[in-house]
C-alpha angles and dihedrals in degrees: 000000000000094000091054091051091048088051090052091050091058087075092072096065114097099171133028118258141143093280092062090051090054090045092053090046090054091046090054092054092047096050111026094092098049094105093047093048091048091052091047091050090049091052092047093057097045127075136214120329092356088079092072092049092046093051091047092051091044094054093043092051091043093056092046095048093043089062092047091046093051092049092048093049090048091051092049091049091050094044099047097027087219140091092221098087091041093052091045091052092047092050093046094049090045092054092045092051091048091053091049092048093048092047093048091047092051090048093049092048092051093049095053 
């Protein structure tokens, strides 16, 4: 996805300047709606009363993994004393999740 590529490209900056500010601004607009889109996709593939259960499980899992994610990123920053591995991990996981989402969407469209 575009936001994952923009995350990878943050690695190239060695000093702060106006270009990095514009880059971060673009990254914000490419990734701020990820949680909303994920929830909408989840609701589009569930039926009936399962939607309430799916949203409850989604938010519960989201809060749990957000804590784990923050701790993991903090550990990596402390361990490597650099944002480079953290940004590389974020970009890699973003691309992997995009591939999984695209593949699952194609599979669900073919099976309907």
